[in-house]
N, C-alpha and C positions, 0 to 999 in steps of 0.2 A: 479574427479567429480566436477561439478559446485557448487559453494557455494549457499546456500539459501538466496540470496541477490537480491533485486530489486533496481537497480541503477536509481535514479531519474534524468532524463535528462532535467533539468530545464535550457535549453540553450537559448541564445539570438537569435539564428538562426538555421535553419535546418541543415546546413553544420556542425556546431559545434556538434549538437545533434547526427548526424550520425557518426561523428568521435569518439565521446565519446563511442557510442554504439559498434563500431567495436573494440575499445581498451579494453573494459571491458568484452565483451561476452565470451572470452575464459575462464573466471574465475567465472562468475556469471550465475544464471539460468534465470534471468528476467531483463528487462529494463522497466522503468515506463515513460509513456507519460502523462504529466499533462495538466491541463486546458489551460494554456497560450500557450504551443506549439501546442496543438490540434486546438485551436481557430485561431491561426495565419496561420497554414499550412494545417489543415484538414487531410484527409486520407493520404496525402503525408508524414505526420509526421510518421505515423505508418509504411508505406512501407519503408521509408528511414532508420529508426532505426532498423527495422527487418532485412533488408539486405538479404544476401544469407544464413546467419547462422540459420535462423528460430528460434531465441531466443524467449522465452515467452514474450508477451506484457501485461503489466499491464496498462490499460487505466483508468487513475485516473481523472474522470470528476466530481465525487461527485454530481450526479444528485439529484435534490430536487425540485419537482414541483407536480402538481396534477397527479394522476395515469395515465391518458390518455396521458399526455405530456411525462412523463417519459417512458411509454411503447413505444411511437413513437421514442424517442431518443435512447432507448436501441436497438430497432429493427434496427435503421439506422446504428448503429456502429457494430452490431453483425456480419454483413457480412465481417468485417475485421478480424474476429476470434481472438479477444484478449483473453488471458487466464482469465483475471480478468477485471471486470468493477465495479467501485464504485458508490454507492448511499448513501445518508445520511439516517441513521436509523431514525432520528427524522421526516422524511417524513411520517412515519407511516406504518402499515402493508399492507394496500391496495396498497400504492405506491411501496413498496418493492416487493410485489407479482406481480405487473404489470411488473416490470423489469425482474423478474425471468421468467415469462410466455412469455415475448416478445423476450427473448434471451436465448433459452433453451440450446444452446451449449456453453454458457459463464458462468463462475463462478461469480455470483453477490456477491460483497463484501460490506457489510454495515459498514459505518463509524460510530463508537459509539461517542466518544468525541475527538475532535481535540486535538492533542498534544500541540498546542499553547495555550490552555485554562487552566487557573488555577481554583481552587475551587471558588475563589472570582469572576472570570469572569462568571462562571456558575450561581452563585447566582444573578449576575447583569442581566442576560438574563432570569431569572425566572426558572432555573432548580434547584430543591431543592436537597440537599444532597451533599456528597463528589463526586469527579469525578469517583471514583471507584463504588459507588452505582449507579450513573447515567449510567455508562458504562454497569454494569451488567443488569440493567433493559432494556436498549436498545438492548443489545446482545440477551437476551431471546426473546424479541419481534421480532427481525430481523430473527433469526433462525426459529422461529415458522412460520414466513411469507415466508420462503423458501430460505433465504440467506444461501450460503454454505461457506462463508468466512466472517470474521469480521476484521475491522481495529481498532486497539486499541493501547494505550500507552503500552510500555513494562512493566510499573508499574502495569498494570491491567491484563496482560496476564495470570498469574497463576489463578487469580480469575475467569476470563472468561473461561479458560479451564475447571475449576471445574463446571462452570455454564452450558456450552454447550456440554461437552464431547469431545471425541478424534477425531471425524470425521469432525469437522469444522476447516478450515484453519484460523489460526491467523496471521495477517499481522501487523507488528509493525513499524511505523515511529518513529521518535524521538530517533534513534539509532546513537550514536556517539562513535567512538573509543576513548579509554582513551587518554586524553590530547587535544581532539578537543573542539572547542568553541560550546556552546549550540545554539548560534544564536537566532532564533525566536521560539525555542522549549522550553516549560516550564517543560515537564516531560520526561526525557531522561534516557538512559541506554547504557552500552557498548554492542557490538554484543554478546559477550559471556553471559552476564547477561540476555539479551532478550531471547536467545535460551534456557537457563536453566529455564527460567520462563514459557516456553511453547510455544513461538512463532515458527511459521513455516517458515515465510518469513520476512526478515529484509529490510526495506526501508532505504537506505543510499544515500544521495545526495552529498552535498558539500565536506564532507571529502574525497570523491573519485573524483568528477568532478572538484573540486577546486585545486586538487593536480597538480603539474607540469607534472606528468605522470599518468593520470587516470588509465591506464591499470596496472601499477606497484602498485598503491594504492589499486586497487581491488584485485590483486594477493596477496598483503601483508595481507589484512584482511582475505581473503579466507584461506591462509596458517595458520594464527593464529587460526582460527576456527578448522581447521583440527588437529593442534597440541593439542588443548585442548579437542578434541574429541566430541565437541558439534556440532549439526547441521548435523550429518552424517546420513542421512535418506536412 
């Protein structure tokens, strides 16, 4: 069974992204196409990383604009049939609803608080309260507006699961296997910790794609999850 991992294909070129995807897809359920890769290569990025194996695509564009613009953007990418498409929850309920309505076959995932932000960062941009409190408010707002998935730090997964119930998919970036560097992530956890906290899908990038053999790195993490018995859905 493929592990509940979305490998972030933050590659410098399309050939590298496609190679990484082919190496990891025997072991993981999902690959993630981010903003840089999509802006550089457009629909070719999705077709190339999907390949013949029809792996789930997580299109991480973090849309944030007025509702009409987000609706148009969501409609334009829905034809590529990604499993997930991200929008920023801070765009508000009308914007989230516009994406949901424009892409009915896609699971709209609302980003709560970026894992690169600390509590001090949130205060500086005018968002009051701890990151956990902000994430809970945004999660409730997004689900009420129709989002069926949430992107949150693994530190907030348990609280958000309590907030929104069992039927919402929780996607957690900021996941680092034990011993890996945090890099630009401020709030991190190991894969096992994230799943035990209630996450459904783990976003892991450089610990896999930066390895000498990305396929072996993905297989190692997947095997570790199976051994611990977490993430077996």
